[in-house]
C-alpha positions in Angstrom: -8.8 18.4 -36.2 -7.4 14.9 -36.5 -4.9 15.6 -33.9 -7.6 16.7 -31.5 -9.5 13.4 -32.6 -6.6 11.2 -31.4 -6.2 12.9 -28.2 -9.7 12.7 -27.4 -9.6 8.8 -28.3 -6.4 8.2 -26.4 -8.2 10.0 -23.4 -11.4 8.0 -23.7 -9.0 4.9 -23.9 -7.1 6.1 -20.8 -10.8 6.8 -18.7 -11.9 3.2 -19.7 -9.1 1.2 -18.7 -8.7 3.5 -15.3 -12.4 2.5 -14.5 -11.9 -1.0 -15.2 -8.3 -1.7 -14.2 -8.2 -4.0 -17.3 -4.3 -2.2 -18.0 -3.2 -3.3 -14.6 -4.5 -7.2 -15.8 -2.8 -7.0 -19.0 0.5 -5.9 -17.4 2.1 -8.9 -16.0 3.3 -8.6 -12.3 6.9 -8.5 -11.8 8.8 -11.2 -10.0 10.6 -8.9 -7.4 13.1 -9.4 -4.8 12.0 -10.9 -1.2 10.4 -8.1 0.6 12.8 -7.2 3.7 11.3 -7.8 6.9 9.7 -5.0 9.6 12.7 -3.8 11.4 13.7 -1.4 13.8 10.0 -1.0 14.7 9.3 1.1 18.1 6.0 0.4 18.6 2.9 -2.1 16.6 -0.9 -0.4 17.5 -3.8 -2.3 16.5 -2.1 -5.7 17.1 0.9 -7.5 18.1 4.0 -7.4 16.4 3.7 -9.1 12.9 6.7 -10.4 10.6 6.1 -11.1 7.1 7.4 -14.7 8.0 4.1 -15.4 10.1 2.2 -13.6 6.7 3.6 -16.0 4.3 0.7 -17.5 2.1 -0.9 -14.4 2.1 -1.0 -11.0 -0.1 0.7 -8.2 2.1 0.0 -4.8 1.2 2.7 -2.6 2.9 1.8 1.1 3.0 4.2 3.8 4.1 2.7 7.0 5.5 2.3 9.5 8.1 -0.5 10.9 9.4 0.1 14.8 8.6 0.9 14.2 4.9 -2.2 15.4 3.1 -1.3 12.8 0.1 -1.2 9.9 2.7 -4.9 11.3 3.7 -6.1 11.1 0.4 -4.8 7.7 -0.1 -6.5 6.2 3.2 -10.3 5.9 2.2 -8.8 3.5 -0.8 -6.6 1.6 1.8 -9.2 1.1 4.6 -11.4 -0.1 1.3 -8.8 -2.7 0.4 -8.4 -4.0 3.7 -12.2 -4.2 4.2 -13.0 -5.8 0.8 -10.2 -8.1 0.7 -9.0 -9.2 4.3 -11.1 -12.3 4.6 -9.8 -13.3 0.9 -5.8 -13.1 2.2 -5.3 -9.7 1.9 -3.4 -8.1 4.9 -2.8 -4.5 4.9 0.1 -3.2 7.1 0.5 0.3 7.8 4.3 1.5 8.1 3.9 4.8 9.7 7.3 6.7 9.0 7.1 10.1 10.6 8.0 12.8 8.8 8.2 15.5 11.6 9.4 15.0 15.5 5.8 15.0 16.8 4.6 12.6 14.7 7.0 10.0 16.9 4.7 10.5 19.8 2.8 7.3 19.8 0.0 9.1 21.6 -0.3 10.9 18.5 0.1 8.1 16.3 -2.8 6.5 18.3 -5.2 9.4 18.1 -4.8 9.6 14.2 -5.7 6.2 13.9 -9.1 7.0 15.9 -9.6 9.9 13.7 -9.0 8.2 10.2 -11.0 4.9 11.6 -7.8 2.6 10.9 -8.2 -0.8 12.0 -5.4 -2.6 10.3 -2.1 -3.3 11.8 0.2 0.1 11.9 4.3 -0.3 12.5 5.6 2.9 13.8 8.9 3.4 12.6 10.5 6.1 14.3 14.1 5.4 13.5 13.3 4.6 9.7 14.8 1.0 9.9 11.8 -0.7 7.7 11.6 2.4 5.6 15.8 2.0 4.7 15.3 -1.8 4.5 12.8 -1.2 1.6 15.0 1.7 -0.2 11.6 3.9 0.4 11.7 7.7 -0.4 8.3 8.3 -0.7 5.1 9.1 1.5 2.4 7.8 0.4 4.4 4.5 -0.7 2.3 1.0 -1.4 4.7 -2.2 -1.9 2.7 -5.3 -2.7 3.9 -8.6 -1.6 2.7 -12.0 -2.8 2.1 -14.9 -0.9 5.5 -16.2 -1.6 7.0 -12.9 0.2 8.4 -11.1 -2.8 7.4 -7.4 -3.4 5.5 -7.7 -7.1 4.2 -4.1 -7.2 5.0 -0.6 -6.1 3.3 2.6 -6.4 4.3 6.1 -5.3 2.0 8.8 -4.6 -1.5 9.4 -5.1 -3.5 7.8 -7.8 -3.6 4.7 -10.1 -5.9 3.3 -7.5 -7.7 1.1 -10.1 -4.3 -0.4 -11.2 -3.7 -1.2 -7.5 -6.7 -2.7 -6.8 -6.5 -4.5 -9.9 -2.8 -5.9 -8.8 -4.4 -7.0 -5.4 -7.1 -8.9 -7.4 -4.5 -11.0 -9.3 -2.4 -11.8 -6.4 -5.1 -12.8 -4.3 -6.4 -15.2 -7.3 -2.9 -16.9 -7.7 -2.3 -20.1 -6.7 -0.1 -20.8 -3.8 
């Protein structure tokens, strides 16, 4: 019985933490390496070409995704929401579309997916996996949060931990330049 109560207490604490994002604020953001530049991009969609140097002073969420990956599709409502909620506060979302299958390399297919999903933020088409490789990425979806100084300070792979990711975005936006 005591074991069940402990399990219930831990689960309740986890649920409150997940709902409020307070645990993410308690865990400091790491002082990571400089973010690799976008490289080998075949095509930019929804924007002119962007460099991380141009984005210095902003918080950047780099989202590696591909349009047929169900896990990527499941994260899109959160990414789009963060873009809408925080873009005027200094967040820039950049989707890096890295294809898993040959048909996902076709720019028209990616454009169709952007319309279907209502994605309006910049998307870099990384058909040769150059930016993917520069980040040593291995996952779809993958989030890399870059601070105002251009350092990768937070990563998340796969679905979930949305409150923690949003808390990290908020903490980075609150930091002084």
